VEXPAKE-822005 format. One record per residue (C-alpha): residue number from 0; residue in three letters; chain; x, y, z. Coordinates in Angstrom, 3 decimals, padded with zeros to 6 digits. Example, Ala and Ser with C-alpha at 12.3 -4.5 7.8 and 13.67 -1.06 7.14 Angstrom:
// VEXPAKE-822005
<node k="0" r="ala" c="A" xx="012.300" yy="-004.500" zz="007.800"/>
<node k="1" r="ser" c="A" xx="013.670" yy="-001.060" zz="007.140"/>
//
This chain:
// VEXPAKE-822005
<node k="0" r="met" c="A" xx="000.000" yy="000.000" zz="000.000"/>
<node k="1" r="ile" c="A" xx="001.315" yy="003.458" zz="-000.956"/>
<node k="2" r="ser" c="A" xx="001.283" yy="005.634" zz="002.154"/>
<node k="3" r="gln" c="A" xx="003.766" yy="008.455" zz="001.585"/>
<node k="4" r="lys" c="A" xx="002.325" yy="011.540" zz="-000.065"/>
<node k="5" r="ile" c="A" xx="004.050" yy="013.995" zz="-002.398"/>
<node k="6" r="leu" c="A" xx="002.658" yy="017.387" zz="-003.354"/>
<node k="7" r="ile" c="A" xx="003.822" yy="018.418" zz="-006.848"/>
<node k="8" r="val" c="A" xx="003.532" yy="022.112" zz="-007.722"/>
<node k="9" r="asp" c="A" xx="004.070" yy="023.448" zz="-011.261"/>
<node k="10" r="asp" c="A" xx="002.095" yy="025.782" zz="-013.512"/>
<node k="11" r="glu" c="A" xx="002.966" yy="023.758" zz="-016.652"/>
<node k="12" r="pro" c="A" xx="000.701" yy="020.696" zz="-017.220"/>
<node k="13" r="asn" c="A" xx="003.468" yy="018.884" zz="-019.133"/>
<node k="14" r="asn" c="A" xx="005.806" yy="019.144" zz="-016.157"/>
<node k="15" r="leu" c="A" xx="003.139" yy="017.811" zz="-013.809"/>
<node k="16" r="gln" c="A" xx="002.575" yy="014.900" zz="-016.175"/>
<node k="17" r="ile" c="A" xx="006.286" yy="014.066" zz="-016.378"/>
<node k="18" r="leu" c="A" xx="006.616" yy="013.960" zz="-012.590"/>
<node k="19" r="arg" c="A" xx="003.419" yy="011.958" zz="-012.354"/>
<node k="20" r="gln" c="A" xx="004.865" yy="009.277" zz="-014.647"/>
<node k="21" r="ile" c="A" xx="008.077" yy="009.109" zz="-012.627"/>
<node k="22" r="leu" c="A" xx="006.464" yy="008.896" zz="-009.173"/>
<node k="23" r="lys" c="A" xx="002.972" yy="007.402" zz="-009.589"/>
<node k="24" r="asn" c="A" xx="003.980" yy="003.792" zz="-008.894"/>
<node k="25" r="his" c="A" xx="005.846" yy="004.690" zz="-005.716"/>
<node k="26" r="tyr" c="A" xx="003.909" yy="007.424" zz="-003.913"/>
<node k="27" r="ser" c="A" xx="000.466" yy="008.945" zz="-003.472"/>
<node k="28" r="leu" c="A" xx="000.473" yy="012.171" zz="-005.505"/>
<node k="29" r="ile" c="A" xx="-001.259" yy="015.526" zz="-005.023"/>
<node k="30" r="phe" c="A" xx="-001.048" yy="018.281" zz="-007.651"/>
<node k="31" r="ala" c="A" xx="-001.285" yy="022.070" zz="-007.627"/>
<node k="32" r="asn" c="A" xx="-000.713" yy="024.482" zz="-010.522"/>
<node k="33" r="asn" c="A" xx="-000.144" yy="027.720" zz="-008.569"/>
<node k="34" r="gly" c="A" xx="001.082" yy="029.017" zz="-005.258"/>
<node k="35" r="glu" c="A" xx="-002.237" yy="029.551" zz="-003.504"/>
<node k="36" r="lys" c="A" xx="-003.450" yy="026.063" zz="-004.380"/>
<node k="37" r="ala" c="A" xx="-000.119" yy="024.665" zz="-003.201"/>
<node k="38" r="leu" c="A" xx="-000.459" yy="026.327" zz="000.218"/>
<node k="39" r="ala" c="A" xx="-004.028" yy="025.077" zz="000.592"/>
<node k="40" r="ala" c="A" xx="-003.089" yy="021.523" zz="-000.487"/>
<node k="41" r="ala" c="A" xx="-000.152" yy="021.434" zz="001.918"/>
<node k="42" r="lys" c="A" xx="-002.383" yy="022.344" zz="004.867"/>
<node k="43" r="gln" c="A" xx="-005.158" yy="019.974" zz="003.838"/>
<node k="44" r="his" c="A" xx="-003.154" yy="016.882" zz="002.897"/>
<node k="45" r="lys" c="A" xx="000.008" yy="017.246" zz="005.020"/>
<node k="46" r="pro" c="A" xx="002.295" yy="015.707" zz="002.362"/>
<node k="47" r="asp" c="A" xx="005.542" yy="014.047" zz="003.374"/>
<node k="48" r="ile" c="A" xx="007.472" yy="016.119" zz="000.834"/>
<node k="49" r="ile" c="A" xx="006.817" yy="018.906" zz="-001.710"/>
<node k="50" r="leu" c="A" xx="008.291" yy="019.193" zz="-005.224"/>
<node k="51" r="leu" c="A" xx="008.026" yy="022.894" zz="-006.042"/>
<node k="52" r="asp" c="A" xx="008.576" yy="024.814" zz="-009.274"/>
<node k="53" r="ile" c="A" xx="010.038" yy="028.321" zz="-008.925"/>
<node k="54" r="met" c="A" xx="008.932" yy="030.196" zz="-012.045"/>
<node k="55" r="met" c="A" xx="005.167" yy="030.528" zz="-011.575"/>
<node k="56" r="pro" c="A" xx="002.881" yy="033.542" zz="-012.122"/>
<node k="57" r="glu" c="A" xx="001.527" yy="035.655" zz="-009.234"/>
<node k="58" r="met" c="A" xx="003.422" yy="033.765" zz="-006.514"/>
<node k="59" r="asn" c="A" xx="006.780" yy="032.191" zz="-007.335"/>
<node k="60" r="gly" c="A" xx="008.235" yy="029.110" zz="-005.650"/>
<node k="61" r="tyr" c="A" xx="010.475" yy="031.099" zz="-003.309"/>
<node k="62" r="glu" c="A" xx="007.446" yy="032.932" zz="-001.921"/>
<node k="63" r="val" c="A" xx="005.491" yy="029.698" zz="-001.594"/>
<node k="64" r="cys" c="A" xx="008.342" yy="028.111" zz="000.356"/>
<node k="65" r="gln" c="A" xx="008.661" yy="031.119" zz="002.659"/>
<node k="66" r="arg" c="A" xx="004.954" yy="030.963" zz="003.466"/>
<node k="67" r="leu" c="A" xx="005.116" yy="027.219" zz="004.051"/>
<node k="68" r="lys" c="A" xx="007.973" yy="027.670" zz="006.492"/>
<node k="69" r="ala" c="A" xx="006.181" yy="030.514" zz="008.274"/>
<node k="70" r="asp" c="A" xx="003.148" yy="028.332" zz="009.030"/>
<node k="71" r="lys" c="A" xx="003.637" yy="025.918" zz="011.945"/>
<node k="72" r="glu" c="A" xx="001.301" yy="023.405" zz="010.259"/>
<node k="73" r="thr" c="A" xx="003.548" yy="023.106" zz="007.184"/>
<node k="74" r="ala" c="A" xx="006.944" yy="024.329" zz="008.406"/>
<node k="75" r="asp" c="A" xx="008.413" yy="020.836" zz="008.807"/>
<node k="76" r="ile" c="A" xx="007.498" yy="019.545" zz="005.336"/>
<node k="77" r="pro" c="A" xx="010.692" yy="019.232" zz="003.222"/>
<node k="78" r="val" c="A" xx="010.627" yy="021.308" zz="000.013"/>
<node k="79" r="leu" c="A" xx="012.611" yy="020.230" zz="-003.074"/>
<node k="80" r="phe" c="A" xx="012.785" yy="022.865" zz="-005.780"/>
<node k="81" r="val" c="A" xx="012.382" yy="021.513" zz="-009.332"/>
<node k="82" r="thr" c="A" xx="013.250" yy="024.270" zz="-011.792"/>
<node k="83" r="ala" c="A" xx="014.996" yy="025.373" zz="-014.962"/>
<node k="84" r="met" c="A" xx="016.692" yy="028.169" zz="-012.991"/>
<node k="85" r="asn" c="A" xx="020.191" yy="026.749" zz="-012.577"/>
<node k="86" r="glu" c="A" xx="022.417" yy="029.665" zz="-011.621"/>
<node k="87" r="val" c="A" xx="024.365" yy="029.428" zz="-008.364"/>
<node k="88" r="asp" c="A" xx="022.472" yy="032.408" zz="-006.914"/>
<node k="89" r="asp" c="A" xx="019.143" yy="030.765" zz="-007.760"/>
<node k="90" r="glu" c="A" xx="020.146" yy="027.614" zz="-005.898"/>
<node k="91" r="lys" c="A" xx="021.505" yy="029.589" zz="-002.959"/>
<node k="92" r="arg" c="A" xx="018.247" yy="031.513" zz="-002.657"/>
<node k="93" r="gly" c="A" xx="016.330" yy="028.242" zz="-002.666"/>
<node k="94" r="phe" c="A" xx="018.261" yy="027.043" zz="000.366"/>
<node k="95" r="asp" c="A" xx="017.983" yy="030.444" zz="002.042"/>
<node k="96" r="val" c="A" xx="014.173" yy="030.336" zz="001.990"/>
<node k="97" r="gly" c="A" xx="014.067" yy="026.838" zz="003.482"/>
<node k="98" r="gly" c="A" xx="014.401" yy="024.350" zz="000.627"/>
<node k="99" r="val" c="A" xx="016.313" yy="021.138" zz="001.321"/>
<node k="100" r="asp" c="A" xx="017.353" yy="020.304" zz="-002.261"/>
<node k="101" r="tyr" c="A" xx="017.422" yy="021.682" zz="-005.801"/>
<node k="102" r="ile" c="A" xx="016.694" yy="019.608" zz="-008.927"/>
<node k="103" r="thr" c="A" xx="017.264" yy="021.263" zz="-012.296"/>
<node k="104" r="lys" c="A" xx="015.210" yy="020.756" zz="-015.451"/>
<node k="105" r="pro" c="A" xx="015.240" yy="018.906" zz="-017.738"/>
<node k="106" r="ile" c="A" xx="014.797" yy="016.302" zz="-015.038"/>
<node k="107" r="ser" c="A" xx="016.053" yy="012.726" zz="-014.898"/>
<node k="108" r="gly" c="A" xx="013.557" yy="010.211" zz="-013.585"/>
<node k="109" r="glu" c="A" xx="016.224" yy="008.284" zz="-011.681"/>
<node k="110" r="ile" c="A" xx="017.611" yy="011.443" zz="-010.092"/>
<node k="111" r="val" c="A" xx="014.155" yy="012.591" zz="-008.982"/>
<node k="112" r="leu" c="A" xx="013.384" yy="009.177" zz="-007.456"/>
<node k="113" r="arg" c="A" xx="016.713" yy="008.986" zz="-005.634"/>
<node k="114" r="arg" c="A" xx="016.481" yy="012.531" zz="-004.276"/>
<node k="115" r="val" c="A" xx="012.926" yy="011.972" zz="-003.076"/>
<node k="116" r="arg" c="A" xx="013.841" yy="008.640" zz="-001.437"/>
<node k="117" r="thr" c="A" xx="016.839" yy="010.221" zz="000.288"/>
<node k="118" r="his" c="A" xx="014.844" yy="013.051" zz="001.803"/>
<node k="119" r="leu" c="A" xx="011.958" yy="010.828" zz="002.833"/>
<node k="120" r="ser" c="A" xx="014.509" yy="008.575" zz="004.565"/>
<node k="121" r="leu" c="A" xx="015.823" yy="011.611" zz="006.449"/>
<node k="122" r="val" c="A" xx="012.293" yy="012.522" zz="007.495"/>
<node k="123" r="lys" c="A" xx="011.769" yy="008.978" zz="008.786"/>
<node k="124" r="ala" c="A" xx="015.097" yy="009.034" zz="010.623"/>
<node k="125" r="glu" c="A" xx="014.233" yy="012.338" zz="012.297"/>
<node k="126" r="ala" c="A" xx="010.845" yy="010.974" zz="013.352"/>
<node k="127" r="leu" c="A" xx="012.485" yy="007.874" zz="014.835"/>
<node k="128" r="glu" c="A" xx="015.001" yy="010.020" zz="016.683"/>
<node k="129" r="arg" c="A" xx="012.207" yy="012.112" zz="018.188"/>
<node k="130" r="leu" c="A" xx="010.421" yy="008.914" zz="019.205"/>
<node k="131" r="ser" c="A" xx="013.591" yy="007.491" zz="020.774"/>
<node k="132" r="arg" c="A" xx="014.262" yy="010.685" zz="022.705"/>
<node k="133" r="ala" c="A" xx="010.688" yy="010.760" zz="023.965"/>
<node k="134" r="ala" c="A" xx="010.951" yy="007.130" zz="025.109"/>
<node k="135" r="ile" c="A" xx="014.235" yy="007.824" zz="026.916"/>
<node k="136" r="ile" c="A" xx="012.768" yy="010.868" zz="028.638"/>
<node k="137" r="met" c="A" xx="009.735" yy="008.888" zz="029.796"/>
<node k="138" r="leu" c="A" xx="011.931" yy="006.003" zz="030.980"/>
<node k="139" r="gly" c="A" xx="014.111" yy="008.411" zz="032.945"/>
<node k="140" r="asp" c="A" xx="011.091" yy="010.008" zz="034.595"/>
<node k="141" r="ala" c="A" xx="009.459" yy="006.637" zz="035.307"/>
<node k="142" r="cys" c="A" xx="012.539" yy="005.355" zz="037.098"/>
<node k="143" r="his" c="A" xx="012.397" yy="008.297" zz="039.500"/>
<node k="144" r="tyr" c="A" xx="008.629" yy="008.329" zz="039.949"/>
<node k="145" r="asn" c="A" xx="008.788" yy="006.715" zz="043.401"/>
<node k="146" r="asp" c="A" xx="012.219" yy="008.043" zz="044.321"/>
<node k="147" r="thr" c="A" xx="012.956" yy="010.854" zz="046.730"/>
<node k="148" r="asp" c="A" xx="014.924" yy="012.653" zz="043.990"/>
<node k="149" r="thr" c="A" xx="013.247" yy="015.583" zz="042.324"/>
<node k="150" r="gly" c="A" xx="012.650" yy="015.172" zz="038.601"/>
<node k="151" r="asp" c="A" xx="015.275" yy="017.807" zz="037.850"/>
<node k="152" r="his" c="A" xx="018.053" yy="015.611" zz="039.258"/>
<node k="153" r="ile" c="A" xx="018.416" yy="013.418" zz="036.178"/>
<node k="154" r="trp" c="A" xx="018.430" yy="016.374" zz="033.793"/>
<node k="155" r="arg" c="A" xx="020.950" yy="018.393" zz="035.808"/>
<node k="156" r="met" c="A" xx="023.385" yy="015.522" zz="036.170"/>
<node k="157" r="ala" c="A" xx="023.015" yy="014.665" zz="032.479"/>
<node k="158" r="ala" c="A" xx="023.988" yy="018.233" zz="031.610"/>
<node k="159" r="tyr" c="A" xx="026.905" yy="018.058" zz="034.062"/>
<node k="160" r="ala" c="A" xx="028.020" yy="014.764" zz="032.478"/>
<node k="161" r="arg" c="A" xx="028.131" yy="016.382" zz="029.042"/>
<node k="162" r="ile" c="A" xx="030.399" yy="019.154" zz="030.346"/>
<node k="163" r="leu" c="A" xx="032.764" yy="016.702" zz="032.028"/>
<node k="164" r="ala" c="A" xx="032.910" yy="014.453" zz="028.944"/>
<node k="165" r="asp" c="A" xx="033.641" yy="017.501" zz="026.813"/>
<node k="166" r="gly" c="A" xx="036.429" yy="018.431" zz="029.217"/>
<node k="167" r="ile" c="A" xx="038.243" yy="015.141" zz="028.554"/>
<node k="168" r="gly" c="A" xx="037.876" yy="015.484" zz="024.802"/>
<node k="169" r="trp" c="A" xx="034.903" yy="013.357" zz="023.843"/>
<node k="170" r="pro" c="A" xx="033.647" yy="014.050" zz="020.275"/>
<node k="171" r="glu" c="A" xx="030.370" yy="015.899" zz="019.787"/>
<node k="172" r="his" c="A" xx="028.294" yy="012.853" zz="018.812"/>
<node k="173" r="leu" c="A" xx="029.293" yy="011.067" zz="022.030"/>
<node k="174" r="leu" c="A" xx="028.402" yy="014.146" zz="024.070"/>
<node k="175" r="asp" c="A" xx="024.872" yy="013.877" zz="022.696"/>
<node k="176" r="ile" c="A" xx="024.764" yy="010.194" zz="023.601"/>
<node k="177" r="ile" c="A" xx="026.051" yy="010.562" zz="027.175"/>
<node k="178" r="glu" c="A" xx="023.532" yy="013.312" zz="027.866"/>
<node k="179" r="leu" c="A" xx="020.723" yy="010.913" zz="026.960"/>
<node k="180" r="ala" c="A" xx="022.301" yy="007.810" zz="028.486"/>
<node k="181" r="ala" c="A" xx="022.913" yy="009.560" zz="031.809"/>
<node k="182" r="val" c="A" xx="019.178" yy="010.062" zz="032.227"/>
<node k="183" r="met" c="A" xx="018.794" yy="006.285" zz="032.549"/>
<node k="184" r="his" c="A" xx="021.531" yy="005.699" zz="035.129"/>
<node k="185" r="asp" c="A" xx="019.065" yy="004.596" zz="037.817"/>
<node k="186" r="thr" c="A" xx="016.733" yy="002.578" zz="035.578"/>
<node k="187" r="gly" c="A" xx="017.139" yy="-000.377" zz="037.937"/>
<node k="188" r="lys" c="A" xx="015.276" yy="001.470" zz="040.670"/>
<node k="189" r="val" c="A" xx="012.060" yy="000.261" zz="039.055"/>
<node k="190" r="gly" c="A" xx="012.839" yy="-003.073" zz="040.729"/>
<node k="191" r="ile" c="A" xx="013.427" yy="-001.653" zz="044.221"/>
<node k="192" r="pro" c="A" xx="010.543" yy="-001.736" zz="046.747"/>
<node k="193" r="his" c="A" xx="008.612" yy="001.505" zz="047.212"/>
<node k="194" r="glu" c="A" xx="009.210" yy="001.625" zz="050.969"/>
<node k="195" r="ile" c="A" xx="012.984" yy="001.651" zz="050.445"/>
<node k="196" r="leu" c="A" xx="012.980" yy="004.278" zz="047.720"/>
<node k="197" r="lys" c="A" xx="010.662" yy="006.533" zz="049.741"/>
<node k="198" r="ala" c="A" xx="012.278" yy="005.962" zz="053.132"/>
<node k="199" r="pro" c="A" xx="012.491" yy="009.412" zz="054.845"/>
<node k="200" r="arg" c="A" xx="015.789" yy="008.465" zz="056.526"/>
<node k="201" r="ala" c="A" xx="019.119" yy="006.790" zz="055.915"/>
<node k="202" r="leu" c="A" xx="018.675" yy="003.149" zz="054.865"/>
<node k="203" r="thr" c="A" xx="019.418" yy="000.230" zz="057.155"/>
<node k="204" r="glu" c="A" xx="022.167" yy="-002.243" zz="056.268"/>
<node k="205" r="glu" c="A" xx="019.600" yy="-004.778" zz="055.050"/>
<node k="206" r="glu" c="A" xx="017.864" yy="-002.147" zz="052.929"/>
<node k="207" r="trp" c="A" xx="021.170" yy="-001.134" zz="051.361"/>
<node k="208" r="val" c="A" xx="021.750" yy="-004.705" zz="050.230"/>
<node k="209" r="ile" c="A" xx="018.445" yy="-004.544" zz="048.368"/>
<node k="210" r="met" c="A" xx="019.093" yy="-001.036" zz="047.025"/>
<node k="211" r="lys" c="A" xx="022.440" yy="-002.095" zz="045.551"/>
<node k="212" r="asn" c="A" xx="020.595" yy="-004.522" zz="043.288"/>
<node k="213" r="his" c="A" xx="019.409" yy="-001.597" zz="041.167"/>
<node k="214" r="thr" c="A" xx="022.727" yy="-001.598" zz="039.287"/>
<node k="215" r="gln" c="A" xx="022.266" yy="-005.141" zz="037.995"/>
<node k="216" r="ile" c="A" xx="018.545" yy="-004.654" zz="037.366"/>
<node k="217" r="gly" c="A" xx="019.284" yy="-001.557" zz="035.308"/>
<node k="218" r="tyr" c="A" xx="021.945" yy="-003.349" zz="033.305"/>
<node k="219" r="asp" c="A" xx="019.659" yy="-006.305" zz="032.626"/>
<node k="220" r="ile" c="A" xx="016.971" yy="-003.974" zz="031.265"/>
<node k="221" r="leu" c="A" xx="019.145" yy="-001.622" zz="029.208"/>
<node k="222" r="ser" c="A" xx="021.512" yy="-004.222" zz="027.742"/>
<node k="223" r="lys" c="A" xx="018.656" yy="-005.744" zz="025.752"/>
<node k="224" r="ser" c="A" xx="019.187" yy="-003.009" zz="023.122"/>
<node k="225" r="asp" c="A" xx="022.258" yy="-002.766" zz="020.891"/>
<node k="226" r="thr" c="A" xx="021.765" yy="000.922" zz="020.016"/>
<node k="227" r="pro" c="A" xx="024.635" yy="003.241" zz="021.093"/>
<node k="228" r="val" c="A" xx="022.653" yy="005.209" zz="023.659"/>
<node k="229" r="phe" c="A" xx="021.292" yy="002.110" zz="025.426"/>
<node k="230" r="lys" c="A" xx="024.650" yy="000.307" zz="025.276"/>
<node k="231" r="met" c="A" xx="026.225" yy="003.302" zz="027.004"/>
<node k="232" r="ala" c="A" xx="023.330" yy="003.504" zz="029.465"/>
<node k="233" r="ala" c="A" xx="023.816" yy="-000.166" zz="030.369"/>
<node k="234" r="lys" c="A" xx="027.504" yy="000.460" zz="031.152"/>
<node k="235" r="ile" c="A" xx="026.508" yy="003.399" zz="033.323"/>
<node k="236" r="ala" c="A" xx="023.773" yy="001.462" zz="035.136"/>
<node k="237" r="ile" c="A" xx="026.022" yy="-001.429" zz="036.171"/>
<node k="238" r="ala" c="A" xx="029.101" yy="000.607" zz="037.098"/>
<node k="239" r="his" c="A" xx="028.149" yy="004.103" zz="038.295"/>
<node k="240" r="his" c="A" xx="028.581" yy="003.054" zz="041.939"/>
<node k="241" r="glu" c="A" xx="032.054" yy="001.599" zz="041.386"/>
<node k="242" r="lys" c="A" xx="034.881" yy="003.559" zz="043.022"/>
<node k="243" r="trp" c="A" xx="038.358" yy="004.375" zz="041.762"/>
<node k="244" r="asp" c="A" xx="040.013" yy="002.502" zz="044.644"/>
<node k="245" r="gly" c="A" xx="037.900" yy="-000.645" zz="044.231"/>
<node k="246" r="ser" c="A" xx="035.625" yy="-000.128" zz="047.242"/>
<node k="247" r="gly" c="A" xx="032.461" yy="000.365" zz="045.193"/>
<node k="248" r="tyr" c="A" xx="029.785" yy="-002.040" zz="044.005"/>
<node k="249" r="pro" c="A" xx="028.589" yy="-004.349" zz="042.497"/>
<node k="250" r="gln" c="A" xx="031.896" yy="-005.749" zz="041.162"/>
<node k="251" r="gly" c="A" xx="034.527" yy="-003.855" zz="043.148"/>
<node k="252" r="leu" c="A" xx="036.296" yy="-002.723" zz="039.969"/>
<node k="253" r="val" c="A" xx="039.507" yy="-000.708" zz="040.341"/>
<node k="254" r="gly" c="A" xx="040.769" yy="002.296" zz="038.375"/>
<node k="255" r="lys" c="A" xx="040.749" yy="001.999" zz="034.591"/>
<node k="256" r="ala" c="A" xx="038.802" yy="-001.264" zz="034.814"/>
<node k="257" r="ile" c="A" xx="035.761" yy="000.961" zz="035.444"/>
<node k="258" r="pro" c="A" xx="034.216" yy="002.257" zz="032.198"/>
<node k="259" r="glu" c="A" xx="035.125" yy="005.907" zz="031.716"/>
<node k="260" r="val" c="A" xx="031.484" yy="006.845" zz="031.208"/>
<node k="261" r="ala" c="A" xx="030.610" yy="005.335" zz="034.602"/>
<node k="262" r="leu" c="A" xx="033.421" yy="007.305" zz="036.261"/>
<node k="263" r="ile" c="A" xx="031.964" yy="010.505" zz="034.803"/>
<node k="264" r="ile" c="A" xx="028.466" yy="009.699" zz="036.023"/>
<node k="265" r="ala" c="A" xx="029.734" yy="008.677" zz="039.465"/>
<node k="266" r="leu" c="A" xx="031.226" yy="012.131" zz="040.000"/>
<node k="267" r="val" c="A" xx="028.351" yy="014.251" zz="038.707"/>
<node k="268" r="asp" c="A" xx="025.756" yy="012.052" zz="040.424"/>
<node k="269" r="val" c="A" xx="027.437" yy="012.565" zz="043.797"/>
<node k="270" r="phe" c="A" xx="027.847" yy="016.313" zz="043.220"/>
<node k="271" r="asp" c="A" xx="024.176" yy="016.702" zz="042.420"/>
<node k="272" r="ala" c="A" xx="023.105" yy="014.483" zz="045.332"/>
<node k="273" r="leu" c="A" xx="025.218" yy="016.506" zz="047.760"/>
<node k="274" r="thr" c="A" xx="023.779" yy="019.817" zz="046.583"/>
<node k="275" r="met" c="A" xx="020.157" yy="018.553" zz="046.717"/>
<node k="276" r="lys" c="A" xx="017.886" yy="018.615" zz="049.726"/>
<node k="277" r="arg" c="A" xx="016.748" yy="015.125" zz="050.705"/>
<node k="278" r="pro" c="A" xx="014.313" yy="013.958" zz="053.435"/>
<node k="279" r="tyr" c="A" xx="017.289" yy="012.950" zz="055.567"/>
<node k="280" r="lys" c="A" xx="019.630" yy="015.920" zz="054.877"/>
<node k="281" r="glu" c="A" xx="019.835" yy="019.551" zz="053.861"/>
<node k="282" r="ala" c="A" xx="021.427" yy="020.628" zz="050.600"/>
<node k="283" r="trp" c="A" xx="025.173" yy="021.258" zz="050.743"/>
<node k="284" r="ser" c="A" xx="026.688" yy="024.415" zz="049.307"/>
<node k="285" r="val" c="A" xx="028.591" yy="024.081" zz="046.049"/>
<node k="286" r="glu" c="A" xx="031.787" yy="024.989" zz="047.887"/>
<node k="287" r="asp" c="A" xx="031.329" yy="022.231" zz="050.474"/>
<node k="288" r="ala" c="A" xx="030.434" yy="019.724" zz="047.769"/>
<node k="289" r="ile" c="A" xx="033.626" yy="020.549" zz="045.853"/>
<node k="290" r="ile" c="A" xx="035.676" yy="020.122" zz="049.038"/>
<node k="291" r="glu" c="A" xx="034.078" yy="016.694" zz="049.564"/>
<node k="292" r="ile" c="A" xx="034.742" yy="015.633" zz="045.983"/>
<node k="293" r="arg" c="A" xx="038.342" yy="016.837" zz="046.198"/>
<node k="294" r="lys" c="A" xx="038.754" yy="014.899" zz="049.460"/>
<node k="295" r="asn" c="A" xx="037.627" yy="011.730" zz="047.665"/>
<node k="296" r="ser" c="A" xx="039.874" yy="012.194" zz="044.640"/>
<node k="297" r="gly" c="A" xx="041.857" yy="008.976" zz="044.198"/>
<node k="298" r="ser" c="A" xx="039.479" yy="006.975" zz="046.394"/>
<node k="299" r="his" c="A" xx="035.933" yy="007.411" zz="045.096"/>
<node k="300" r="phe" c="A" xx="036.746" yy="009.472" zz="041.996"/>
<node k="301" r="glu" c="A" xx="039.354" yy="009.410" zz="039.261"/>
<node k="302" r="pro" c="A" xx="041.772" yy="012.306" zz="040.043"/>
<node k="303" r="arg" c="A" xx="041.871" yy="013.452" zz="036.421"/>
<node k="304" r="leu" c="A" xx="038.091" yy="013.900" zz="036.376"/>
<node k="305" r="val" c="A" xx="038.118" yy="015.804" zz="039.649"/>
<node k="306" r="asp" c="A" xx="040.661" yy="018.255" zz="038.200"/>
<node k="307" r="ile" c="A" xx="038.582" yy="018.782" zz="035.062"/>
<node k="308" r="phe" c="A" xx="035.397" yy="019.132" zz="037.097"/>
<node k="309" r="glu" c="A" xx="036.956" yy="021.953" zz="039.080"/>
<node k="310" r="lys" c="A" xx="038.206" yy="023.641" zz="035.911"/>
<node k="311" r="arg" c="A" xx="034.684" yy="023.560" zz="034.445"/>
<node k="312" r="ile" c="A" xx="032.896" yy="024.414" zz="037.691"/>
<node k="313" r="ala" c="A" xx="031.669" yy="027.788" zz="036.395"/>
<node k="314" r="glu" c="A" xx="029.667" yy="025.985" zz="033.682"/>
<node k="315" r="ile" c="A" xx="028.367" yy="023.470" zz="036.232"/>
<node k="316" r="ile" c="A" xx="027.178" yy="026.269" zz="038.512"/>
<node k="317" r="glu" c="A" xx="025.538" yy="028.057" zz="035.595"/>
<node k="318" r="ile" c="A" xx="023.498" yy="024.952" zz="034.776"/>
<node k="319" r="lys" c="A" xx="022.563" yy="024.488" zz="038.432"/>
<node k="320" r="glu" c="A" xx="021.342" yy="028.084" zz="038.642"/>
<node k="321" r="arg" c="A" xx="019.385" yy="027.793" zz="035.403"/>
<node k="322" r="phe" c="A" xx="017.520" yy="024.810" zz="036.786"/>
<node k="323" r="gln" c="A" xx="016.879" yy="026.628" zz="040.052"/>
<node k="324" r="asn" c="A" xx="015.437" yy="029.545" zz="038.084"/>
<node k="325" r="lys" c="A" xx="013.446" yy="027.121" zz="035.883"/>
<node k="326" r="ile" c="A" xx="014.622" yy="028.590" zz="032.581"/>
<node k="327" r="met" c="A" xx="016.095" yy="025.418" zz="031.095"/>
//
């Protein structure tokens, strides 16, 4: 069944017919022969992509594209210009007004098909990315639903993690991944009893034994996916309570045996926990939290990360204040 829709806009019937022959067996087609009809068709049919001529009477293709992009109902629909105007300035203007590609006439059927397929694939990829991000956000919130942490905790520490990872030279694409993966660091808390998560006091020794299981539970859940963000999240879940000197849990890993991403999360998680008010403690000042982190450099935390954290502390404080002022 053909499900993807293409709006084809051209004032010349022959051009509409040519594009119809090229695309009719692959997509559902909608046609318009002027700018006003194109705008109305775009709002009514919500096509997946628009093939738009430039040289049309009354309203040219540039103007049509500008109006499409100015309307929130049609702004996200990709526009491919199909035109005989082939000067560099013509093409540049097409991109300036919001077009995503430029196909020159006389057209090649194979080129049109390949360009359309490419841009529809990008649209699908963007939709999947939005869906994935939404799922990660909901998972992060769900895992803290019965916790004493405020909802802002996971977003603050994720932002802190990005800064620390940047400080040790991680590439941009991995910074995006750690910021999402960090949100899921306590996924395993979904398997911890409500009365332990909501305890308005320090936990007993027996309760701590149960609480520590959240690292393995989180790993078991997140490791079922082989996508980069969930693979990183699984590493974080199992190892973010390990300590540089080997005194952490669940495996008692030492030094570089601990995944670097887990070392990053361990530091920013503790910083945020210290500077948060909890039922059993008041919030620490940033200065006191830094002193505590520095004191645990080489025992709980990797010394290199502590040094970088202090060098980037102005950015950390800025994020903390933005959350406090609720302008994130």
